[in-house]
N, C-alpha and C positions, 0 to 999 in steps of 0.2 A: 493671411492663408487663416483657411478657417478653423476653431474650433477641433481640439480630436476628442470626441468621448468616448471613455473605457468604460467597464465597470469590473473587476477582478473578480471572478464566479468562484476559481477552486486554485489555489497556490501550491501545488505540489511540491516547491525542494528547490532550494539555493544551490548554488553551482559553485559560486564562488563571491568574494569581497572583498571588494580595491581598498586599502590603505584610508582612501578619503570616507569609507561606510556603504556607497554601495554597494549594490547586490546583483550578480546574476541570477534570474530566476527564472522556469520553467513555471508558467501559470495558465490556467484557460479565462481567456481573457474574450468578452463582446466588444468587438470597436465598432464606433456609431450607430448601436440595437442593434447587429447582425450576430449572426450564428457565432457564437464561442468560437474561438480555435486558440490551441498550443501556443504560446509564445515562448520565444525566448530572450531579453530581453535583461540592461542592466537598469537600476531602479534606486531613485535617494530612498533615505528610511522611511520618508512617510508616503512612497509612490505615489507623488505630486510629480517630478520629474522623470524621465528618461530616456537612454539612451538608443539611438538606433539595436532593431531586433531581425530574429527572423519569426516568422506567422505560420504554422504547420496544422493542416487540416488533420482528422486523426490517425485517416490512411497515411498522409506521410510521413508522422511522427512513426508508424509502424515499421516504413522501411524504412526512417533513420534508426530507429532500434536495430532493424536487421542486419542493415549495414555493419552499425560500430560493434550489433555481435560477433559479424565474420571478422572484422579486423583483429587483426597483435598487436599489442600493446606492446 
Protein backbone atom coordinates (compact mmCIF):
# COMPACT_ATOMS: atom_id res chain seq x y z
CA UNK A 1 0.00 0.00 0.00
CA UNK A 2 1.52 3.33 -1.02
CA UNK A 3 2.15 6.04 1.54
CA UNK A 4 -0.48 8.73 1.83
CA UNK A 5 0.95 12.23 1.83
CA UNK A 6 -0.92 14.87 3.81
CA UNK A 7 -0.40 18.39 5.06
CA UNK A 8 -2.64 19.95 7.69
CA UNK A 9 -3.19 23.49 6.41
CA UNK A 10 -5.47 24.65 9.24
CA UNK A 11 -6.67 23.16 12.50
CA UNK A 12 -10.27 24.30 12.97
CA UNK A 13 -11.18 22.57 16.22
CA UNK A 14 -11.27 19.50 18.43
CA UNK A 15 -14.61 17.70 18.74
CA UNK A 16 -13.63 15.11 21.37
CA UNK A 17 -10.75 13.27 23.01
CA UNK A 18 -10.55 9.56 23.75
CA UNK A 19 -9.16 8.10 26.98
CA UNK A 20 -6.09 7.04 24.94
CA UNK A 21 -5.37 10.67 24.00
CA UNK A 22 -6.54 10.54 20.38
CA UNK A 23 -8.52 13.62 19.32
CA UNK A 24 -11.37 13.86 16.83
CA UNK A 25 -10.60 17.03 14.91
CA UNK A 26 -11.94 19.18 12.10
CA UNK A 27 -8.98 20.24 9.94
CA UNK A 28 -8.31 21.62 6.47
CA UNK A 29 -5.97 19.06 4.85
CA UNK A 30 -4.24 18.68 1.51
CA UNK A 31 -4.11 14.99 0.62
CA UNK A 32 -1.42 13.90 -1.88
CA UNK A 33 -0.71 17.55 -2.89
CA UNK A 34 -4.32 18.09 -4.01
CA UNK A 35 -6.66 20.97 -3.19
CA UNK A 36 -7.26 21.13 0.59
CA UNK A 37 -10.55 19.76 1.92
CA UNK A 38 -12.17 19.77 5.34
CA UNK A 39 -11.64 16.56 7.21
CA UNK A 40 -13.11 15.01 10.37
CA UNK A 41 -11.08 12.12 11.86
CA UNK A 42 -9.23 10.85 14.93
CA UNK A 43 -5.54 11.73 15.30
CA UNK A 44 -2.82 10.69 17.70
CA UNK A 45 -1.14 13.46 19.71
CA UNK A 46 1.65 13.89 17.13
CA UNK A 47 -0.59 13.84 14.02
CA UNK A 48 1.37 10.87 12.65
CA UNK A 49 -1.32 8.17 13.02
CA UNK A 50 -4.93 8.62 12.04
CA UNK A 51 -8.24 6.82 12.12
CA UNK A 52 -10.86 6.60 9.40
CA UNK A 53 -12.57 9.85 8.63
CA UNK A 54 -14.78 11.93 6.39
CA UNK A 55 -13.46 14.47 3.90
CA UNK A 56 -15.70 17.32 2.73
CA UNK A 57 -15.43 20.17 0.25
CA UNK A 58 -16.28 23.65 1.52
CA UNK A 59 -19.69 23.36 -0.18
CA UNK A 60 -20.40 19.99 1.48
CA UNK A 61 -19.35 21.44 4.85
CA UNK A 62 -21.80 24.34 4.38
CA UNK A 63 -24.61 21.88 3.57
CA UNK A 64 -23.71 19.81 6.64
CA UNK A 65 -23.85 22.99 8.75
CA UNK A 66 -27.32 23.75 7.37
CA UNK A 67 -28.52 20.20 8.10
CA UNK A 68 -27.18 20.37 11.68
CA UNK A 69 -28.72 23.80 12.25
CA UNK A 70 -32.11 22.34 11.21
CA UNK A 71 -31.92 19.48 13.72
CA UNK A 72 -33.48 19.49 17.15
CA UNK A 73 -30.95 18.01 19.54
